[in-house]
DRENDO-1510 file (C-alpha; in Angstrom, 1 decimal, always signed):
<recs>
REC; n; res; u; v; w
REC; 1; MET; +0.1; +0.1; -0.1 .
REC; 2; SER; +1.4; +3.4; -0.9 .
REC; 3; ALA; +0.2; +5.8; +2.0 .
REC; 4; GLN; +0.2; +9.4; +1.0 .
REC; 5; ARG; +3.1; +10.6; +3.8 .
REC; 6; THR; +3.1; +13.6; +6.0 .
REC; 7; GLY; +5.2; +15.9; +8.1 .
REC; 8; ASP; +8.8; +16.2; +7.9 .
REC; 9; LEU; +10.7; +14.5; +4.8 .
REC; 10; THR; +12.7; +11.2; +5.4 .
REC; 11; ILE; +16.4; +11.4; +4.0 .
REC; 12; GLY; +18.1; +8.0; +4.0 .
REC; 13; VAL; +21.7; +8.5; +4.6 .
REC; 14; ILE; +24.2; +5.8; +2.7 .
REC; 15; GLY; +27.8; +5.2; +3.1 .
REC; 16; PRO; +31.2; +4.4; +5.4 .
REC; 17; HIS; +30.5; +5.0; +9.3 .
REC; 18; GLU; +32.5; +7.9; +9.3 .
REC; 19; VAL; +30.9; +9.8; +6.3 .
REC; 20; VAL; +27.6; +8.6; +7.6 .
REC; 21; GLU; +28.2; +9.7; +11.1 .
REC; 22; ARG; +30.0; +13.8; +9.6 .
REC; 23; VAL; +25.9; +14.1; +8.3 .
REC; 24; MET; +24.1; +12.6; +11.3 .
REC; 25; LEU; +25.8; +15.2; +13.4 .
REC; 26; MET; +25.4; +17.9; +11.2 .
REC; 27; GLY; +22.4; +19.0; +12.6 .
REC; 28; PRO; +18.6; +20.9; +11.8 .
REC; 29; GLY; +19.0; +23.2; +9.1 .
REC; 30; SER; +21.7; +21.2; +7.3 .
REC; 31; THR; +19.2; +20.5; +4.4 .
REC; 32; GLY; +18.4; +24.2; +4.0 .
REC; 33; PRO; +14.7; +25.7; +4.3 .
REC; 34; LEU; +13.1; +22.2; +4.4 .
REC; 35; ASN; +13.0; +20.0; +7.5 .
REC; 36; ALA; +14.2; +17.0; +7.7 .
REC; 37; ARG; +14.3; +13.5; +9.7 .
REC; 38; LEU; +17.9; +11.4; +8.3 .
REC; 39; ILE; +18.2; +7.9; +9.1 .
REC; 40; ALA; +21.4; +6.4; +8.9 .
REC; 41; ALA; +22.5; +3.2; +7.3 .
REC; 42; ALA; +26.1; +2.5; +7.4 .
REC; 43; TYR; +28.4; -0.1; +5.5 .
REC; 44; ARG; +32.1; -1.2; +5.5 .
REC; 45; ASP; +31.9; -2.0; +1.7 .
REC; 46; GLU; +30.9; +0.1; -1.1 .
REC; 47; GLN; +29.0; -3.4; -2.2 .
REC; 48; GLU; +26.4; -3.2; +0.7 .
REC; 49; ALA; +25.1; -0.4; -0.7 .
REC; 50; THR; +22.0; -2.2; -2.2 .
REC; 51; ASP; +21.1; -3.9; +0.5 .
REC; 52; LYS; +21.2; -0.9; +3.3 .
REC; 53; VAL; +18.7; +0.1; +0.6 .
REC; 54; LEU; +16.2; -2.7; +0.4 .
REC; 55; ARG; +16.4; -2.4; +4.3 .
REC; 56; LEU; +15.2; +1.0; +4.6 .
REC; 57; GLY; +12.4; +0.5; +2.3 .
REC; 58; SER; +10.0; +3.1; +1.0 .
REC; 59; ALA; +9.3; +4.9; +4.1 .
REC; 60; ILE; +12.1; +7.2; +2.6 .
REC; 61; ASP; +11.9; +10.4; +0.6 .
REC; 62; ALA; +15.0; +10.6; -0.8 .
REC; 63; TYR; +18.0; +8.8; -0.6 .
REC; 64; LEU; +22.1; +10.4; +0.0 .
REC; 65; PHE; +24.5; +8.1; -0.9 .
REC; 66; ALA; +28.4; +9.2; +0.2 .
REC; 67; SER; +29.7; +8.8; -3.1 .
REC; 68; PRO; +29.1; +7.8; -7.0 .
REC; 69; VAL; +30.3; +4.4; -6.2 .
REC; 70; PRO; +27.5; +3.1; -3.5 .
REC; 71; TYR; +25.1; +5.2; -5.6 .
REC; 72; GLU; +26.3; +2.9; -8.8 .
REC; 73; PHE; +26.0; -0.2; -7.6 .
REC; 74; ALA; +22.3; +0.9; -6.3 .
REC; 75; ARG; +21.5; +1.6; -9.4 .
REC; 76; LYS; +22.7; -0.9; -11.5 .
REC; 77; ALA; +20.6; -3.0; -9.0 .
REC; 78; GLY; +17.7; -1.5; -9.8 .
REC; 79; VAL; +16.5; -1.2; -6.3 .
REC; 80; LEU; +16.3; +2.7; -6.4 .
REC; 81; THR; +12.8; +3.9; -6.0 .
REC; 82; MET; +13.0; +6.8; -5.0 .
REC; 83; PRO; +15.1; +10.3; -5.6 .
REC; 84; ALA; +18.6; +9.6; -5.0 .
REC; 85; THR; +21.8; +12.0; -5.2 .
REC; 86; TYR; +25.5; +11.2; -4.1 .
REC; 87; VAL; +27.9; +13.2; -2.5 .
REC; 88; PRO; +30.7; +14.3; -6.0 .
REC; 89; LEU; +34.0; +13.5; -5.2 .
REC; 90; SER; +35.4; +15.6; -8.2 .
REC; 91; GLY; +35.6; +19.5; -7.9 .
REC; 92; ALA; +36.7; +20.1; -4.2 .
REC; 93; SER; +37.3; +16.4; -2.9 .
REC; 94; LEU; +40.0; +15.9; -5.5 .
REC; 95; HIS; +41.4; +19.5; -5.6 .
REC; 96; GLU; +41.4; +18.6; -1.4 .
REC; 97; ALA; +43.4; +15.2; -2.8 .
REC; 98; LEU; +45.7; +16.9; -5.0 .
REC; 99; LEU; +47.0; +19.5; -2.1 .
REC; 100; ARG; +47.3; +16.7; +0.4 .
REC; 101; ALA; +49.4; +14.9; -2.4 .
REC; 102; THR; +51.7; +18.0; -3.1 .
REC; 103; LEU; +52.8; +18.6; +0.3 .
REC; 104; ASP; +53.7; +15.0; +0.9 .
REC; 105; GLU; +57.0; +14.2; -0.9 .
REC; 106; ARG; +56.2; +10.6; -1.1 .
REC; 107; PHE; +53.6; +11.3; -4.4 .
REC; 108; ASP; +53.5; +12.5; -7.3 .
REC; 109; PRO; +49.8; +13.7; -8.6 .
REC; 110; THR; +51.4; +14.0; -12.2 .
REC; 111; ARG; +52.0; +10.4; -12.7 .
REC; 112; ALA; +48.9; +9.2; -11.1 .
REC; 113; SER; +46.3; +6.4; -12.1 .
REC; 114; LEU; +42.6; +7.7; -10.9 .
REC; 115; ASP; +39.3; +5.5; -11.0 .
REC; 116; VAL; +35.6; +6.1; -11.1 .
REC; 117; LEU; +36.3; +9.7; -12.0 .
REC; 118; SER; +35.4; +10.5; -15.4 .
REC; 119; ARG; +38.6; +12.5; -17.4 .
REC; 120; ALA; +37.0; +15.1; -18.0 .
REC; 121; ASP; +36.5; +16.2; -14.6 .
REC; 122; VAL; +39.9; +15.2; -13.6 .
REC; 123; VAL; +41.5; +17.5; -16.5 .
REC; 124; GLU; +38.9; +19.9; -15.4 .
REC; 125; ALA; +40.4; +19.8; -11.7 .
REC; 126; TYR; +43.9; +20.1; -12.6 .
REC; 127; SER; +44.0; +22.5; -15.0 .
REC; 128; GLU; +42.0; +24.7; -12.4 .
REC; 129; VAL; +45.3; +24.1; -10.3 .
REC; 130; ASP; +47.7; +24.6; -13.4 .
REC; 131; LEU; +49.1; +20.7; -13.1 .
REC; 132; PRO; +50.0; +19.2; -16.4 .
REC; 133; VAL; +47.9; +15.7; -17.1 .
REC; 134; ASP; +50.1; +13.6; -19.8 .
REC; 135; GLY; +50.9; +11.4; -17.2 .
REC; 136; LEU; +47.6; +10.4; -15.7 .
REC; 137; HIS; +45.6; +7.2; -16.7 .
REC; 138; VAL; +41.8; +7.4; -15.6 .
REC; 139; HIS; +39.2; +4.0; -15.0 .
REC; 140; GLU; +36.2; +5.7; -15.7 .
REC; 141; GLU; +34.0; +2.7; -15.2 .
REC; 142; LEU; +32.5; +1.5; -12.1 .
REC; 143; ALA; +34.2; -2.0; -11.5 .
REC; 144; GLY; +35.1; -4.5; -8.8 .
REC; 145; THR; +37.3; -3.8; -5.6 .
REC; 146; ALA; +40.0; -6.3; -7.7 .
REC; 147; THR; +39.9; -5.2; -11.5 .
REC; 148; LEU; +40.2; -1.5; -10.0 .
REC; 149; THR; +43.2; -3.1; -7.8 .
REC; 150; ALA; +44.8; -4.8; -10.8 .
REC; 151; PHE; +44.3; -1.4; -12.5 .
REC; 152; HIS; +46.5; +0.9; -10.2 .
REC; 153; GLU; +48.6; -2.2; -9.3 .
REC; 154; GLY; +50.0; -2.9; -13.2 .
REC; 155; LEU; +50.4; +1.1; -13.8 .
REC; 156; TRP; +52.6; +1.2; -10.9 .
REC; 157; ARG; +54.2; -1.9; -11.1 .
REC; 158; ARG; +55.4; -1.1; -14.8 .
REC; 159; LYS; +56.5; +2.3; -13.5 .
REC; 160; ILE; +54.3; +4.4; -15.8 .
REC; 161; THR; +53.1; +5.6; -12.7 .
REC; 162; LYS; +54.0; +6.9; -8.7 .
REC; 163; MET; +51.1; +6.6; -7.0 .
REC; 164; ALA; +47.3; +5.8; -7.3 .
REC; 165; ILE; +44.2; +7.9; -6.5 .
REC; 166; THR; +41.0; +6.1; -5.3 .
REC; 167; CYS; +37.3; +6.5; -5.0 .
REC; 168; VAL; +36.6; +3.0; -3.3 .
REC; 169; ARG; +37.7; +2.5; +0.1 .
REC; 170; GLY; +38.6; -1.6; -0.4 .
REC; 171; VAL; +40.7; -0.9; -3.1 .
REC; 172; ALA; +42.5; +1.6; -0.9 .
REC; 173; GLU; +42.9; -1.1; +1.7 .
REC; 174; ARG; +44.2; -3.6; -0.9 .
REC; 175; LEU; +46.7; -1.1; -2.5 .
REC; 176; ASP; +47.8; -0.1; +1.0 .
REC; 177; ALA; +48.4; -3.8; +1.5 .
REC; 178; ILE; +50.8; -4.3; -1.5 .
REC; 179; GLY; +52.5; -1.2; -1.2 .
REC; 180; VAL; +51.3; +1.0; -4.1 .
REC; 181; PRO; +51.3; +4.7; -2.8 .
REC; 182; ASN; +47.6; +5.7; -2.5 .
REC; 183; LEU; +45.2; +8.9; -1.9 .
REC; 184; ARG; +41.3; +8.0; -1.0 .
REC; 185; LEU; +39.4; +10.8; -2.2 .
REC; 186; ARG; +37.3; +11.5; +0.9 .
REC; 187; PRO; +33.7; +14.1; +0.6 .
REC; 188; THR; +34.8; +17.7; +1.6 .
REC; 189; THR; +31.8; +19.2; +4.6 .
REC; 190; ALA; +30.8; +21.5; +1.9 .
REC; 191; GLY; +30.0; +18.8; -0.7 .
REC; 192; VAL; +28.1; +16.6; +1.7 .
REC; 193; ARG; +26.3; +20.0; +3.2 .
REC; 194; SER; +25.6; +20.8; -0.5 .
REC; 195; ALA; +24.4; +17.1; -1.5 .
REC; 196; LEU; +22.2; +17.2; +1.8 .
REC; 197; GLN; +20.6; +19.7; +0.3 .
REC; 198; THR; +19.9; +18.7; -3.2 .
REC; 199; ALA; +18.3; +15.3; -1.1 .
REC; 200; GLY; +16.2; +17.6; +0.6 .
REC; 201; LEU; +14.8; +19.2; -2.7 .
REC; 202; LEU; +14.4; +15.6; -4.3 .
REC; 203; GLY; +12.1; +14.5; -1.7 .
REC; 204; ALA; +10.2; +17.7; -1.6 .
REC; 205; HIS; +9.6; +17.3; -5.5 .
REC; 206; HIS; +8.8; +14.0; -5.3 .
REC; 207; ARG; +6.7; +14.3; -2.4 .
REC; 208; LEU; +4.8; +16.9; -4.4 .
REC; 209; GLU; +4.3; +14.9; -7.4 .
REC; 210; GLU; +3.2; +12.1; -5.2 .
REC; 211; ALA; +0.3; +14.3; -4.6 .
REC; 212; GLN; -0.6; +15.0; -8.1 .
REC; 213; LEU; -4.4; +13.8; -8.6 .
REC; 214; GLY; -4.7; +10.5; -10.7 .
REC; 215; VAL; -7.6; +9.0; -12.6 .
REC; 216; VAL; -8.4; +5.6; -14.3 .
REC; 217; ILE; -10.9; +4.9; -16.6 .
REC; 218; VAL; -11.9; +1.6; -16.6 .
REC; 219; ASP; -13.8; +0.3; -20.0 .
REC; 220; VAL; -15.7; -2.8; -20.3 .
REC; 221; PRO; -15.6; -3.9; -23.8 .
REC; 222; THR; -18.6; -6.6; -22.9 .
REC; 223; LEU; -20.9; -4.5; -21.4 .
REC; 224; ARG; -20.4; -2.0; -24.1 .
REC; 225; ASP; -24.0; -1.8; -26.2 .
REC; 226; SER; -23.9; -4.5; -29.6 .
REC; 227; SER; -25.8; -4.7; -32.8 .
REC; 228; ARG; -25.2; -8.5; -32.2 .
REC; 229; ARG; -27.8; -10.5; -30.2 .
REC; 230; SER; -26.7; -9.5; -26.2 .
REC; 231; THR; -27.0; -11.1; -23.0 .
REC; 232; PRO; -29.8; -11.6; -20.7 .
REC; 233; ARG; -29.6; -8.2; -18.6 .
REC; 234; TYR; -29.5; -10.6; -15.7 .
REC; 235; TRP; -26.1; -11.5; -16.6 .
REC; 236; ARG; -24.7; -8.3; -17.7 .
REC; 237; ASP; -26.5; -6.7; -14.0 .
REC; 238; GLU; -24.3; -9.7; -12.3 .
REC; 239; LEU; -21.6; -8.9; -14.4 .
REC; 240; ARG; -21.3; -5.0; -13.9 .
REC; 241; LEU; -21.5; -5.5; -9.7 .
REC; 242; SER; -18.7; -8.2; -9.5 .
REC; 243; LEU; -17.0; -5.9; -11.9 .
REC; 244; HIS; -17.4; -3.1; -9.2 .
REC; 245; ARG; -16.8; -4.7; -6.2 .
REC; 246; LEU; -13.6; -5.8; -7.2 .
REC; 247; LEU; -12.6; -2.0; -8.6 .
REC; 248; MET; -13.6; -1.0; -4.9 .
REC; 249; GLN; -11.5; -3.7; -3.2 .
REC; 250; GLU; -8.5; -3.0; -5.2 .
REC; 251; ALA; -9.1; +1.0; -4.9 .
REC; 252; HIS; -9.1; +0.6; -1.1 .
REC; 253; ARG; -6.3; -1.5; -1.5 .
REC; 254; ILE; -4.3; +1.7; -2.4 .
REC; 255; ASN; -6.2; +4.4; -0.7 .
REC; 256; ALA; -8.0; +5.6; -3.5 .
REC; 257; THR; -12.1; +5.7; -4.5 .
REC; 258; ALA; -14.4; +4.3; -7.2 .
REC; 259; HIS; -17.3; +4.9; -8.8 .
REC; 260; GLN; -19.6; +3.9; -11.3 .
REC; 261; VAL; -20.1; +6.2; -14.4 .
REC; 262; ASP; -22.2; +4.4; -17.2 .
REC; 263; ASP; -23.2; +0.6; -18.1 .
REC; 264; HIS; -19.6; -0.1; -19.0 .
REC; 265; THR; -17.4; +2.5; -17.8 .
REC; 266; PHE; -15.6; +3.2; -14.3 .
REC; 267; MET; -13.4; +5.8; -12.4 .
REC; 268; ILE; -11.1; +5.6; -9.6 .
REC; 269; THR; -9.5; +8.6; -8.2 .
REC; 270; ALA; -6.0; +8.7; -6.4 .
REC; 271; THR; -2.8; +10.5; -6.1 .
REC; 272; ARG; -0.2; +10.0; -8.2 .
REC; 273; GLY; +1.9; +8.1; -5.5 .
REC; 274; SER; -0.6; +5.2; -4.9 .
REC; 275; LEU; -0.9; +4.6; -9.0 .
REC; 276; VAL; +2.7; +4.2; -8.8 .
REC; 277; THR; +2.3; +1.2; -6.4 .
REC; 278; ALA; -0.7; -0.3; -8.5 .
REC; 279; THR; +0.9; +0.3; -11.9 .
REC; 280; GLU; +4.4; -0.9; -10.5 .
REC; 281; GLY; +5.7; +2.5; -12.1 .
REC; 282; PHE; +3.4; +2.8; -14.6 .
REC; 283; ARG; +5.1; -0.6; -16.6 .
REC; 284; LYS; +1.5; -2.0; -16.8 .
REC; 285; PRO; -2.1; -1.4; -16.8 .
REC; 286; PRO; -4.0; -1.6; -13.4 .
REC; 287; PHE; -6.7; -4.7; -12.1 .
REC; 288; VAL; -6.4; -5.9; -15.5 .
REC; 289; GLU; -5.1; -9.3; -14.6 .
REC; 290; ARG; -7.7; -9.8; -11.7 .
REC; 291; ALA; -10.6; -9.2; -13.9 .
REC; 292; LYS; -9.3; -11.3; -16.9 .
REC; 293; ALA; -8.3; -14.7; -13.9 .
REC; 294; GLU; -11.1; -13.9; -11.8 .
REC; 295; LEU; -14.3; -12.7; -13.9 .
REC; 296; GLY; -12.8; -13.8; -17.4 .
REC; 297; ILE; -13.3; -10.3; -18.8 .
REC; 298; ALA; -10.8; -8.1; -20.8 .
REC; 299; ILE; -11.2; -4.5; -19.5 .
REC; 300; GLU; -9.1; -1.5; -21.2 .
REC; 301; VAL; -7.8; +1.0; -19.0 .
REC; 302; GLY; -6.3; +4.7; -19.6 .
REC; 303; ILE; -4.9; +6.9; -16.5 .
REC; 304; GLY; -4.2; +10.2; -16.1 .
REC; 305; MET; -2.7; +12.9; -14.0 .
REC; 306; GLY; -3.8; +16.4; -13.7 .
REC; 307; ARG; -4.0; +19.5; -11.1 .
REC; 308; THR; -7.7; +19.4; -10.8 .
REC; 309; THR; -9.9; +15.9; -11.0 .
REC; 310; GLN; -11.3; +17.6; -14.5 .
REC; 311; ASP; -8.0; +17.6; -15.8 .
REC; 312; ALA; -7.0; +14.1; -14.6 .
REC; 313; GLU; -9.9; +13.0; -15.9 .
REC; 314; THR; -9.9; +14.5; -19.5 .
REC; 315; HIS; -6.2; +13.1; -20.2 .
REC; 316; ALA; -7.6; +9.3; -18.5 .
REC; 317; ARG; -10.4; +9.6; -21.7 .
REC; 318; ALA; -6.9; +10.5; -24.2 .
REC; 319; ALA; -5.0; +8.0; -22.5 .
REC; 320; LEU; -7.8; +5.3; -22.9 .
REC; 321; ASN; -8.5; +6.6; -26.8 .
REC; 322; ARG; -4.8; +6.2; -27.3 .
REC; 323; ALA; -4.5; +2.9; -25.8 .
REC; 324; GLN; -7.5; +1.0; -27.5 .
REC; 325; ALA; -6.3; +3.0; -31.1 .
REC; 326; THR; -2.5; +1.3; -30.5 .
REC; 327; ARG; -2.2; -1.1; -27.9 .
REC; 328; GLN; +0.6; +1.3; -26.7 .
REC; 329; SER; +0.3; +4.2; -23.8 .
REC; 330; PHE; -2.3; +4.2; -21.5 .
REC; 331; ALA; -1.0; +6.8; -18.8 .
REC; 332; VAL; -0.5; +10.5; -19.9 .
REC; 333; ASP; +1.0; +13.1; -17.7 .
REC; 334; ARG; -0.3; +16.4; -16.2 .
REC; 335; GLU; +0.4; +17.8; -19.4 .
REC; 336; GLY; -0.7; +14.8; -21.5 .
REC; 337; ARG; +2.9; +13.3; -22.5 .
REC; 338; SER; +3.1; +9.1; -22.0 .
REC; 339; LEU; +4.5; +8.2; -19.2 .
REC; 340; VAL; +5.2; +4.4; -20.8 .
REC; 341; PRO; +7.4; +4.6; -23.5 .
REC; 342; ALA; +5.6; +3.6; -26.8 .
REC; 343; GLN; +6.5; -0.2; -27.7 .
REC; 344; ARG; +5.8; -1.2; -31.2 .
REC; 345; ALA; +3.2; -3.7; -31.3 .
REC; 346; PRO; +3.8; -6.9; -33.4 .
REC; 347; GLN; +3.3; -6.3; -36.7 .
REC; 348; ARG; +1.9; -8.7; -39.1 .
REC; 349; PRO; +0.7; -9.0; -43.2 .
REC; 350; THR; -2.3; -6.3; -43.6 .
REC; 351; GLY; -5.3; -8.1; -44.1 .
REC; 352; GLU; -4.3; -11.6; -42.4 .
REC; 353; PRO; -6.3; -12.2; -39.2 .
REC; 354; LEU; -4.3; -13.2; -35.8 .
REC; 355; ARG; -5.2; -16.7; -35.4 .
REC; 356; THR; -5.2; -18.8; -32.5 .
REC; 357; LYS; -6.9; -21.5; -31.3 .
REC; 358; GLY; -9.6; -20.1; -29.2 .
REC; 359; ARG; -10.5; -17.7; -32.3 .
REC; 360; GLU; -10.3; -20.1; -34.7 .
REC; 361; THR; -13.0; -21.7; -32.3 .
REC; 362; LEU; -14.7; -18.7; -31.8 .
REC; 363; MET; -15.2; -18.1; -35.5 .
REC; 364; ARG; -16.8; -21.4; -35.5 .
REC; 365; LEU; -19.5; -21.0; -33.1 .
REC; 366; SER; -20.3; -17.7; -34.2 .
REC; 367; GLU; -21.0; -19.1; -38.0 .
REC; 368; LYS; -23.2; -21.5; -36.0 .
REC; 369; ILE; -25.2; -18.6; -34.0 .
REC; 370; ALA; -25.6; -16.6; -37.0 .
REC; 371; GLU; -27.0; -19.8; -38.8 .
REC; 372; GLU; -29.4; -21.3; -36.5 .
REC; 373; ASP; -29.9; -17.0; -34.6 .
REC; 374; ALA; -29.0; -18.6; -31.3 .
REC; 375; PRO; -28.2; -16.3; -28.5 .
REC; 376; LEU; -24.7; -15.3; -27.6 .
REC; 377; VAL; -24.5; -17.6; -24.7 .
REC; 378; VAL; -23.6; -21.3; -24.6 .
REC; 379; ASP; -23.0; -23.9; -22.3 .
REC; 380; ALA; -20.6; -27.3; -22.7 .
REC; 381; GLU; -23.4; -29.3; -24.0 .
REC; 382; SER; -24.9; -26.8; -26.7 .
REC; 383; ALA; -21.2; -25.8; -27.5 .
REC; 384; GLY; -20.7; -29.3; -28.2 .
REC; 385; ARG; -23.4; -29.6; -30.5 .
REC; 386; MET; -22.1; -26.8; -32.5 .
REC; 387; LEU; -18.8; -27.7; -33.0 .
REC; 388; GLY; -19.3; -31.8; -33.2 .
REC; 389; VAL; -17.7; -32.4; -30.1 .
REC; 390; THR; -18.0; -34.6; -26.9 .
REC; 391; PRO; -19.6; -32.1; -24.0 .
REC; 392; ARG; -15.7; -32.5; -22.7 .
REC; 393; THR; -13.9; -31.8; -25.3 .
REC; 394; ALA; -16.5; -28.4; -25.6 .
REC; 395; ARG; -15.5; -27.4; -22.0 .
REC; 396; ARG; -12.0; -27.5; -22.5 .
REC; 397; LEU; -12.2; -24.9; -26.0 .
REC; 398; LEU; -14.4; -22.9; -23.4 .
REC; 399; ARG; -11.9; -22.5; -20.9 .
REC; 400; THR; -9.4; -21.6; -23.4 .
REC; 401; LEU; -12.0; -19.1; -24.6 .
REC; 402; VAL; -11.9; -17.3; -21.5 .
REC; 403; GLU; -8.2; -17.5; -21.0 .
REC; 404; GLU; -7.8; -15.5; -24.2 .
REC; 405; GLY; -10.6; -13.0; -23.5 .
REC; 406; LEU; -12.8; -14.5; -25.8 .
REC; 407; ALA; -16.0; -15.1; -23.4 .
REC; 408; TRP; -16.4; -15.1; -19.9 .
REC; 409; PRO; -17.8; -17.3; -17.4 .
REC; 410; LEU; -21.5; -16.3; -16.4 .
REC; 411; PRO; -23.1; -17.2; -12.9 .
REC; 412; PRO; -24.0; -20.4; -12.4 .
REC; 413; ASN; -27.9; -20.7; -12.2 .
REC; 414; ARG; -29.3; -21.8; -9.4 .
REC; 415; THR; -31.9; -24.9; -9.2 .
REC; 416; LEU; -33.7; -27.1; -7.1 .
REC; 417; GLN; -32.3; -30.2; -9.2 .
REC; 418; PRO; -29.1; -32.6; -8.0 .
REC; 419; GLY; -25.9; -32.3; -9.1 .
REC; 420; ARG; -23.4; -29.5; -10.6 .
REC; 421; PRO; -25.7; -26.8; -12.3 .
REC; 422; ARG; -24.7; -25.9; -15.7 .
REC; 423; GLN; -22.0; -23.3; -16.9 .
REC; 424; LEU; -23.1; -20.5; -18.5 .
REC; 425; TYR; -20.6; -18.1; -21.2 .
REC; 426; ARG; -21.2; -15.2; -22.6 .
REC; 427; LEU; -19.4; -15.2; -26.3 .
REC; 428; ILE; -17.1; -12.0; -27.1 .
REC; 429; VAL; -17.9; -12.1; -30.4 .
REC; 430; GLU; -17.4; -8.6; -31.1 .
REC; 431; LYS; -13.5; -9.1; -30.8 .
REC; 432; LEU; -13.9; -10.7; -34.0 .
REC; 433; ASP; -15.9; -7.3; -35.8 .
REC; 434; LYS; -12.9; -5.5; -34.3 .
REC; 435; ASP; -10.3; -7.8; -35.7 .
REC; 436; LYS; -12.0; -7.3; -39.2 .
REC; 437; ALA; -12.1; -3.3; -38.8 .
REC; 438; ASP; -8.7; -3.4; -38.0 .
REC; 439; ASN; -7.7; -5.5; -41.3 .
REC; 440; ASN; -10.0; -3.6; -43.2 .
REC; 441; LYS; -7.7; -0.4; -42.4 .
</recs>
């Protein structure tokens, strides 16, 4: 559940013990005009950053990492679900290391190997203090401790460099053990304070985004009026009530509200933060899988954001129309831009219908129904008679239709006769009409 958080911002501070302690001791006001509560998550090795993020969970508004190294480990692991920043080690931190190196006769910063930082940042920092850059070797990509240690050690043993400058604590410890002169970049107090204020701003902005109004429009093709013979009104009402109950349960789970708009449309009103959880970050439409699994029906969904409910609903209907027309984007932001990267739908030759076992079965049943002027509601007995198969085989074919969204099971008839009541299915032959229309375009 994604409840809207209130009160002070919460910032998770992730880094080695000495850096985390410095941040925690900065006290109130270190995040600028924003009030923020700091939660410490110290580690012994940078690769533990991923586990620290998972332990902090979703109660965090923003993450602050001690350097780009743990940040990159967490980012590549895909565990960052909230805004995050880090204390930079270029600029002031690199200048501080160069000053230490020039004051110590063991080091020669003009013949050095550096890791993690970009070469552009290194060249800029050296140029600002008038140091030559011809003797520098930079390993820009983040790698494991063993790989970075081998990079520095190899250059030093071949006498190409005289020292190493590293951003990784584990690398510095290994270089010390094998006797390679090195300096480890350390975050400056000013850099920590600036990054902390940035984390506070990111967290505040994220809260504002979460508080945006979001509207979900759910449309049910099966309940739309059709020129073909329709199902009995009782069954339509039963399906409508069942879907309304399902949507109410889902809305309650994400702290939202749900109501029926018309005979085939429902609306859910929530905040962006709630919808992020329900859609896995707007990567999958909500409610679709459960409606298909429990009710055997296909639903179409559009999500819209806005400053007002009316704006959000307008964007949601636009997203629904777009999804129905292209089967791609189903969610748009408050400016009407897609929140889901467009993915090209699989193409098939023009005029060639999509062939599946379920669609072939539905086509055969549709032809028999048209010949006999029969209703669109069938059971295993009537379907078996039309298809020329046994009721057992027909029952299996009808279940295939349900799995492919081409039929939905109706509630069983109440009867006083002993034995299992007949299971009726409403055939969604409208899907065949839609395929023909798509192929004629």
